[in-house]
N, C-alpha and C positions, 0 to 999 in steps of 0.2 A: 552917301552909301547909294549905289545904283540899286535900281528896283529890279529883281529877278523875276520872269515870268516863265513857267512850264507849261507847255502846250500837250495836251492828250493827244496822241498818234492815232490811237486805233480805238473809238468811242465802242465798236462793236463788241469787245470782250467785257464790255462793264453794263451792268443792270442798269435800269433807268434811276434807281435808287441811288446808286452810286455815282452816277453823273451828276444829279442833283445835289449830292453833298460835295462832290468836287467843285462844282459852281458856286455853292453856298460858303465855301471855303475860300475862294478867291475874294468875295466881298469883304470878309473878316480884315480888320487890322492887325498888324504884328505889335506885339507887347514885348518890349524890353525891359528885364528886370536884372537883379543880382545872379541868377542862375542862367540868364540868357540875354547877355548885354549886346547891343548894336556892334556890329563888326566893325573895327578901326582898319583903315589903312595898312597899318604896323602889323595887325592882328592876320591881314590878308597874306602880306609877304611871308609871314611865318608859318600858313596853313600848307598842308600836304595836299597836293592836287594830283592823285592819280592819272597817269597818262599825259600830264601836263611839262614832265622832266624834258631837259634838254636832251633831244635824241643825238644818238651817234649815227643813226642812218641816214642816209641820201638816196632820193629817188633817181632811179635810172631807168632807160628805155634801152631794149636790145631785140633783136630778132634772134628767135630761137626755132630749132626744129619742132613742127608740129608733134610728132612722136614723143619728144622729151617733154612738151607740154601736157600732152594727153597721159603720159607717164604719172606725173605728178599731181595732175587732176584726179586720177584713179586713187593715188595713195590718198588723195585729200578726202575721198569719199568714206574710204576704210578708217582713217585716223580722225576725222572731223576738223583737221586743221587745214587753214586754207592754204591752196598750193602755191601761191606766191611766197607764203610763209615757209611752206616745207623747202622751197629752193633757198631761199635766205639760209634756213637752218643747215641745208646741206652744205652750202659754201663755208658758213662759219665753222663747221665741223673741217672742213678741208683746211681751213686755215690754223684753229687751232691745233690739229694733229699733224699739219706741217706735210700734208699730203702732196704729191707732185705730179705732174702730168705731162708726159714725153711725148709729143704727138709724133706720129709718122706719117709724113707727108707723101702721097704718092705722085710718083712722076708724070707729067702728062705724057699722054701717048703719042 
């Protein structure tokens, strides 16, 4: 079984007493018993791991109008949802509701 180590990212939010308690806990050994057995590789395979599911998403890069990005960033501030997620949600909504787009191209002058 691999050793798992957690590091504190921001000790400023902890009191000196809490930091000492965390450091003391690091030095203690783990006790495995009937209520808390050592995890086997088979148990790990069956474990639910949030955020680790196979993603159906794919990363893309694209150029967007600055005004469109600002629009979604503004909406992000209002909703608390990251603007990239809002764009993805909007595109998903278009797909699920079979919205179509019929561009009208301007003739060159």
